[in-house]
C-alpha positions, 0 to 999 in steps of 0.5 A: 089968413095970418094967427093972431098972438091969442092964436100962438098963445093957445098953440105955444100952449097946447105943445110945451104941455104936450111935451111936458106930459110926454117927458114925464109919463116916460120916465122910468123909476129909478135903477129901471131901464125901458125894455121892449114891452115898456116902449112898443106896448106901454108895459102892458098898463093901458087902463080903458080911457087911455085906450079908447081915447088913443084909439080915436085920436089914432084915427082921426088924423089929416086924412079924416079931418082934411079928407072928409071935411073935403068930401062933406063939402063935395058928396055930404053926409054919406062919406059918414059911413066911414066912421059909424059903421067903424062903431059896430066893426069895434064892438065886435072886434072887441068881443070875438078878435081881442080875447084871442090875441090877448091870449097869446099875450103878442106884441104883432099883427105879424106875431100872431100870423107866425103862431098860426101859419108860420114865419114865411106869412109873417115876414111877408106881412111884416114887409108889407106893413111897414111898407104900406105904414110908411109909403101910404099912411104916413105920407098921406097924413103928412100932405094932407097936414101940410097943405091945412097948415101952409093954408094957414101959415105960408109956411109951404106945404114942405116946410110944414110938414117937416115941423109936423114930423120933427114935432111928433118924433120930439114927444113920441120917439123917447117915451114909446106907446105910453108917451103916445097913448096917454098924451092922447088924452090931451090930443082927443080933447083938443080934437073934439073942443077943437072940431065943436068950434069950426062946427058951431062958428061955420054953422052959426054964419050960415043966413039963420039965426044961430048954429042949431038954426045954421043946421036946420037951415043947410039941411032945408037948403041941401038936402042932397048932402044929408043922404046917406044912401046914395041914387046910382046917377049921383056923381059919388055913387063910384065911391059910395055905391048906395045901398052897397056901403051897407051890404058890401066891401066897406066892412072889409075895409073897416075889419082890416083897418080896426081888426088888423091894423098894427097901428089901431090895434096896438093900444088894446095889446098893451091894456092891463087886461082884456076888460080894460081893453074891451071898455077901451073899444066900447068908449073908441066907438061911442067917440065914432058917432061924434066924428062926422059931426066935427069933420063932415058938418063943416064941410057941407056949410063950406058950400053955403059959405063958399056961395056968400063970398065967404070961403074962396070958391075958385080954391075949394073947386079946384080941390075939395081937400083944402076945404078945412083950411079956407075953414080955418082962415074962415075963423076969429082970432083965438078959435083960429088958434084952437082948431088950428091946434086941434088940427096939429093934435090929428096929425100929430098924434097919428104921425106918433101912432104910425112911427110907433108901429112901424117900429114894433113891427120892423124891430120885432117881427123882422130885425129880431128875428135876425139877430135874436140875443141883443139886449132888451135895451139895443131892440129899443134904440133899433125902435127908436132909429126905424120910426125915426128912418121911416119918417124921413122916407115920408117926407121925401114920398109924401109929393110924389105918391099922393100930392096928385090926387084930387082925393087923397082921402079916397085914394087910401082907401082904393090903395089899401082895398087891394089887399085889405081883402087878403088880410081879413080872409088870412085872420078869420080863418086863423080864428075860426077854421082849424083846417086853414093852413100857410098853402090857404094863407098864400092864396088869400093874399096873393089872390086878394092883389090879383083878382082885384086887379084882374075885376078892376080891368074887367068891369072898370065902372065898377064900385071900388066897394063892390069890388072888394066885397066879391074879390072876399067872397070868391078869396075866402072861399078859395082859401078854405078850399085850397087848405083843405086839398092842401092838408091841415096844420099841426093842431098847436098852431090852430086856435083853441077857441074853447080856451077862450072866454068870449063873455062880456061885462054887462057895463060893455052889452050896455054901451053896445047896445047904446052905440048900435041904437043910436046908429041905427036911428041916425040911417032911419032919419039920414037914409 
């Protein structure tokens, strides 16, 4: 597997365009130096199309492309539940959560927790999120991206990871969120075009008439890979437990990720206004419907291609995470460069987003609390340094933390599942329960981890999605009871819902209804 001259030209053109645009949009007017709002929230001036595109570019990382194409190979379209249900969650977040966040003009999720529960909860979650984003999220994206780049270039996994990290740092450290969000327009276009190209090529290579015929052939030959709801005897039932993917803890993971995850929600916090933020999330919800067609379907096609001898069946059997890398090598010159550029776009956009969010939380919630009287430019510098350090740490941790797992995508879900119920509980009660207090918040956060460990030890064969749902239900009831037993919080800490407008525009309502209708149709067809 080698890159031809045309591939290198395409990749170089993409890289130069990205760097040029990042530097251009990062400029400040003469006499103006970047302050924290400029660097961490893009001056609160992001339009809806930038928010939506950046949400998708940040989300579709190596974890999604490599991990979900591998799950498509091993399991099938059932893994698309992680994408399609997220569309519903995005719409709920836009309508009910964003008005609260933007009303309070916060920079970070810990800042809301500070306003609602106090500095102790804020500090606990700030340290947790910085550690999680560095040791789990950054490492996963680096490792999977390194695997794919190595399979095509032969640079070695560590060399590939270092190259990806350097590229992400080069275009994002100077400009901050503005550089990340506005260049994500390029990233998402490259992602979609590259993803559609590899899907078309993989389907066209099947023994059928064209790509459309290949899709029909695939559905006919592999009906088990086109079922959203798996039976209990399916080998992947533990990870995707049938009807419980709709009724259970998968929703908890989605709300934790899309509603209260700094490197996702930060784009909406940088919006021009609430209406732009809500349109951006609706746009992202619609784009989420497309993701399985450009990520999961090629993985399913890889099963047949491997049987035909077009792909390395031994490598795919050893690790399904190598599926996308094998597909890239199978693509012809030119298309290979485009798909490679799409993969790089997925990886570096996610790395840049995570770096920016780590630096935001570290600088605004931890460092600024300890040193509150420094100049704005000092905090911007601290943000850049902390982002760089986080990336360096992730490079060291990637192999020992992620390299030994069979499926990195499912591994990340397992890791985050231990704390996700607690995170969702403290925010939901913080929004809608005026009696929720600091003791209740600690109960939810600590109890989430402890109860997960207890349930997992007592019922090791219980699917983790079901376990997360049990922990969430028990946790939210317990936190509410403990709050009522330990005294109400101060009135100024509670969210005054009567002062917040939850209404949405006809355009948002139309986009939401269309997205839901498409999603219902997909589930009916693929049930």
